[in-house]
N, C-alpha and C positions, 0 to 999 in steps of 0.2 A: 461446493468447490473447496479445494485446498489452495490457499493463496499464500505464497511466500512474499514477504514485504521487507525491503531494505530499510535501513534506519537513516544513515547520513545522506542527505540530499533528497530523501524521499519523504520521511516523516518530519525530519528537521533539516534546517539549512546546514550546508557543509561547514563545520568548524572543528572537524576531527583533530585532535583527540577530545576537545571540548564538545559540549552539546550545544548545537545552534538553536535558534528560535524555531518553534513549531511552524511548519508550512501550513498556511491557512486551510482549514477543513480536513487535514490529514487524519487526526485522531477521531473527529466526529464521523468521518466517512468510514473508517475502519470499524468503529463501534457499531455503526448502522449495518455494515456487512456481517458482523458477528451476530447481530440481532436477527438477521436473515439466515442464520445457521451456516455461514461459511466458516471454515477453520482457518485461522491465521497463524502463520509461522513467522517469527522474526528471523530474518536471514541477513546476517551482517558479518563484516570482517572483524568486528569488535570481539575481544576476548577478555577474560579476567575481570578486573575492576571496571574497565571501560564498558564491558558488556553489562555488568551489574548496574552501572549508572544508566545505561540506555533502557534497560528493563524497568528500573525504578522510575525513570522519567515517564514512561508510558503508564505504569501502574498508578502513579499519582494522579493521572488524568482519566483513570477508570478503564484503561485498556490492558487486558491480560491476554497473552498469546497462548495458543494451544500447545506450541512447542517453540523452542529457541535453538536455532542452528541445528535442528534435528528433524527427522520425519515424524516422530511422535514424542510425547512428553518424557518417557523414561528410557529413551534410547541411550545405550551406553556410549560414552565418548572415549575413544581409545586414548591411552596415555601417550602413546607414540604414534601419531597418525602416519599412515603410509604415504599420504599425499597432503599438501597444504589446502586442498579444496574440500568443500563439503557438498556432496551431491544430494540434492533434495528431490523428492518425488512430489511435485506440486502441479496443479492444473494451470496455474498462472503465477507469474513473477512480476511484482511491481517494483521497479528499480529505475532510478534516474539515469543509469548507464545503459539503458536500452538503446536501440537504434533511434536516432532522433533525440527528443528530450522528453521529460516527464510531463504528460498532460496535466492540467489542473485536476484536483481531486473530484470536482463536480463532473468533469468529463469521464474520469475513471469510473465513478459510480454509475453514470448513465450507460457507459459501454457494457459494464458487467450486468447491470440490471436488465438491459435490453438484448444482451447477447451479441453486441455489435463489435466488429473490428474497429481499429482506430480509423482506417480508411473510410469505412461506412459511416462512422460518427462524423467525420469531417464533411463527407458528401451530404449527409442529412442536415448538418448545420448550415452549410453554404446554400443548399437547395432551399431550406426554409427561409433564410435571409433574403434570397432573391425573389421568392414567390409571395412574400407577405408584405402587406402595406403597414401592418401594425407590428409593434415591437413584441417579440415573443417573451413570455414570462421566463425569468431566470430559472436555471436548473434547480437551484436550491429551493426556490419557492414551489416549483412543481414537485420536487422530491418530498418535502415536508408536508405538503397538502394531502398526500395519499394516506 
């Protein structure tokens, strides 16, 4: 899949124009998705030095993106954009500004890995909680045991 990922509020806490603290498991989950051959695009409102800082923040943590604010790595960026938006062709967008709120990164990984919608993920979660007498292993334990 091609996955577009927002930066502020998704990979790091909102502190724009500063860079906030990393949201727990964001980088680790994105690196795991890359290891599974998904293409990641950094999709952010940041530009110029602020964008460079975000890219460097991720790079220092071992996360390199397939493309940045573009559909592919060498896509030319117009000097005079005709509109202030960037339209990406992605299979999935991970952004804290979606309807509702950003699920935790464990839930995001499990939904992608299993091909579930958020609604299905929640119903599976609540169903397993009500049907089991024993506490279920955490997603992170299940994910890393595979």
